C-alpha positions in Angstrom: 17.5 -34.1 11.5 14.8 -31.4 11.1 12.0 -31.8 8.6 11.9 -29.4 5.7 9.5 -26.3 5.7 9.1 -23.7 3.0 7.9 -20.1 3.9 6.6 -18.4 0.7 6.0 -14.7 0.6 3.9 -13.4 -2.3 3.0 -9.8 -3.1 -0.5 -8.5 -3.3 -0.4 -8.2 -7.1 -0.2 -12.0 -7.4 -3.0 -12.8 -4.9 -5.4 -10.0 -6.1 -5.9 -11.2 -9.7 -7.9 -14.4 -10.2 -5.6 -15.9 -12.9 -2.4 -15.4 -11.0 -4.0 -16.3 -7.7 -5.2 -19.6 -9.2 -1.7 -20.4 -10.6 -0.1 -19.6 -7.3 -2.6 -21.8 -5.4 -1.8 -24.7 -7.9 2.0 -24.2 -7.5 1.8 -23.8 -3.7 -0.5 -26.8 -3.1 1.9 -29.0 -5.2 4.9 -28.0 -3.0 6.1 -31.1 -1.0 6.6 -30.9 2.8 5.5 -28.4 5.4 4.7 -24.9 4.2 3.6 -21.4 5.2 2.2 -18.7 3.0 2.6 -14.9 3.7 0.7 -12.5 1.5 0.3 -8.8 0.8 -2.7 -7.0 -0.6 -1.8 -3.3 -1.0 -3.5 -2.7 -4.4 -6.9 -4.0 -3.1 -6.5 -1.9 0.0 -5.8 1.3 -2.1 -8.8 0.5 -4.4 -11.3 -0.2 -1.6 -10.1 2.8 0.4 -10.7 5.0 -2.6 -14.2 3.6 -3.0 -14.9 4.5 0.6 -13.6 8.0 0.1 -10.3 7.5 2.0 -7.2 8.7 0.3 -4.1 6.4 0.5 -0.9 8.2 1.5 2.5 6.5 0.6 6.0 7.5 1.7 8.9 5.6 0.1 6.5 2.8 -0.9 5.2 2.5 2.7 1.6 3.2 3.6 0.7 5.8 6.1 -1.9 4.0 8.3 -4.3 6.4 10.1 -7.3 5.1 12.0 -9.6 4.9 9.0 -6.9 3.3 6.8 -6.3 0.7 9.6 -10.0 -0.3 9.3 -9.6 -0.8 5.5 -6.3 -2.8 5.7 -7.8 -5.0 8.4 -10.9 -5.7 6.2 -8.8 -6.3 3.1 -5.7 -8.1 4.4 -7.3 -10.0 7.2 -10.6 -10.6 5.5 -11.0 -10.4 1.7 -7.5 -11.4 0.5 -6.7 -13.8 3.3 -10.0 -15.7 3.1 -10.0 -15.9 -0.7 -6.6 -17.6 -0.4 -7.7 -20.0 2.3 -10.9 -20.9 0.4 -8.8 -21.5 -2.7 -6.4 -23.7 -0.9 -9.2 -25.8 0.7 -10.6 -26.3 -2.8 -7.2 -27.8 -3.8 -7.1 -30.2 -0.7 -4.8 -28.0 1.4 -6.1 -27.6 5.0 -5.2 -23.9 5.5 -6.0 -21.5 8.3 -5.8 -17.7 7.9 -4.0 -15.8 10.6 -3.2 -12.3 11.6 -0.6 -11.7 14.2 -3.3 -11.3 16.8 -4.7 -14.8 16.2 -3.2 -17.2 18.8 -0.9 -14.2 19.7 1.5 -15.4 17.0 3.1 -12.1 16.2 3.5 -9.3 18.7 4.6 -5.9 17.5 5.3 -2.4 18.7 3.9 0.7 17.1 6.6 2.3 15.0 8.1 5.3 16.8 7.8 8.7 15.1 11.1 9.9 13.7 11.0 11.9 10.5 7.6 10.5 9.5 4.6 9.4 11.5 3.5 6.1 9.8 0.5 5.8 12.2 -0.7 2.4 13.1 2.3 0.5 11.6 4.0 -2.3 13.6 7.6 -3.3 13.9 7.8 -7.0 14.8 8.9 -7.8 18.3 8.2 -11.5 18.7 6.9 -14.4 16.7 5.6 -17.5 18.5 7.4 -20.2 16.6 6.1 -23.0 18.8 2.5 -22.1 18.3 3.0 -22.1 14.5 5.0 -25.3 14.6 2.3 -27.0 16.6 -0.3 -26.1 13.9 2.1 -27.1 11.1 2.8 -30.5 12.7 -1.0 -31.1 12.7 -0.9 -30.8 8.9 -2.5 -27.3 9.0 -1.0 -24.7 6.6 -0.8 -21.1 8.1 -1.8 -18.3 5.6 -0.5 -15.1 7.2 -1.9 -11.6 6.6 0.3 -8.5 7.0 -1.3 -7.5 10.3 0.0 -7.8 13.8 -1.0 -6.6 17.3 0.6 -4.8 20.3 -1.0 -6.9 23.1 -3.1 -4.0 24.2 -6.0 -4.6 21.8 -4.5 -2.6 18.8 -4.0 -4.1 15.4 -1.0 -2.8 13.4 -0.3 -2.8 9.7 3.0 -4.6 9.2 5.3 -5.2 6.2 4.7 -8.6 4.6 8.4 -9.1 3.8 9.2 -8.5 7.4 6.5 -10.9 8.6 7.9 -13.6 6.3 11.5 -13.1 7.4 10.6 -13.1 11.1 8.3 -16.1 10.8 11.0 -18.0 9.0 13.5 -17.1 11.8 11.1 -18.3 14.5 10.4 -21.6 12.7 14.1 -22.3 12.1 14.3 -23.6 15.7 11.8 -26.4 14.7 12.4 -27.0 11.0 14.9 -26.9 8.2 13.5 -23.7 6.7 13.7 -22.3 3.2 12.4 -18.7 2.8 11.2 -17.8 -0.7 10.5 -14.2 -1.7 8.4 -14.0 -4.8 8.4 -10.9 -7.0 8.0 -9.9 -10.6 11.5 -10.8 -11.8 13.2 -14.2 -12.2 15.6 -13.4 -9.4 18.3 -10.8 -8.6 19.4 -9.5 -11.9 22.9 -8.6 -13.0 21.4 -6.2 -15.5 17.9 -4.8 -14.6 17.1 -4.4 -18.3 17.8 -8.1 -19.0 15.3 -10.4 -17.4 17.5 -13.4 -18.1 20.6 -12.0 -16.3 19.8 -13.8 -13.1 22.5 -14.1 -10.5 22.2 -17.8 -9.5 23.9 -17.6 -6.1 24.6 -14.7 -3.7 26.9 -14.8 -0.7 27.7 -11.9 1.7 31.0 -11.3 -0.1 29.4 -11.2 -3.6 26.6 -9.0 -2.2 29.1 -6.5 -1.0 30.9 -6.6 -4.3 27.7 -6.1 -6.3 26.6 -3.2 -4.2 30.0 -1.5 -4.6 29.8 -2.0 -8.4 26.2 -0.7 -8.5 24.8 -4.0 -9.8 22.6 -4.4 -6.8 20.9 -1.2 -5.7 17.7 0.5 -4.6 15.0 -1.6 -2.9 16.8 -4.8 -3.6 19.5 -3.9 -0.9 17.1 -4.0 2.1 15.5 -7.2 0.8 18.9 -8.9 0.6 20.0 -7.5 3.9 16.8 -9.1 5.4 17.7 -12.4 3.6 21.2 -12.5 5.1 19.7 -11.6 8.5 17.4 -14.7 8.2 20.4 -16.9 7.4 22.3 -15.6 10.4 19.2 -16.5 12.5 19.2 -20.2 11.4 17.2 -20.2 8.1 18.9 -22.7 5.8 18.5 -20.8 2.5 16.6 -17.8 1.0 15.4 -17.8 -2.6 14.3 -14.8 -4.6 12.3 -15.8 -7.7 9.1 -15.5 -9.8 5.9 -16.6 -8.1 5.3 -19.0 -11.0 8.7 -20.7 -10.3 8.3 -21.6 -6.6 8.2 -25.3 -7.4 11.2 -25.1 -9.7 14.9 -25.0 -8.9 15.4 -21.4 -10.2 15.9 -17.8 -9.1 18.7 -16.4 -6.9 19.7 -18.6 -4.0 21.0 -16.6 -1.0 23.7 -18.5 1.0 26.0 -17.6 3.9 
């Protein structure tokens, strides 16, 4: 029987504010069993880029990453945000290590091909080295993963944190009984977007299809849920979508096959 492991993905907003970061570190450090943390950091990157006179360009919520922007996101995601989290976890007795995809070659990506839009130095994940991560985890070391990968030719690539969390969970499912938790600003997937308490407790593929047809689930939630079902198909035991402050509680929306 495989040992349990939880992969937590938190957005930049949570890890960029001292109060919410401290709450997250408390909740994450109190989680039992093996764990991995994947984080964003987009607001900090936008702010620091602006201070450096670099304009941030976004298309459909995705950052266009030119050469100068790549320098900024490398500094912010791989440095400032990542190391603040690692230092905070060490202070709470969690022996964490901060990783980009380049470290130990844990995540290899390919530069996104240009179709309608040239996203620049943005990576699409090709391979996650689950064994290398599992070896760390079995040594009681907690990986804290920044949203940066590499192409194997010396180039870093800005990479979506949701994707990194999903692909990491899939790779680790070979070694652990994995639960993937996506944290965002709502209590879960809502039946009514104007009612924060209308959480759908369980979603299956059939229910998902029905809710999409009825317009209950729409917009950016659709790809997030498609990624969730893809993770389940690849061996992840369950996916949970919930508030960051609820990661140690039995709440939110549970995604099941």
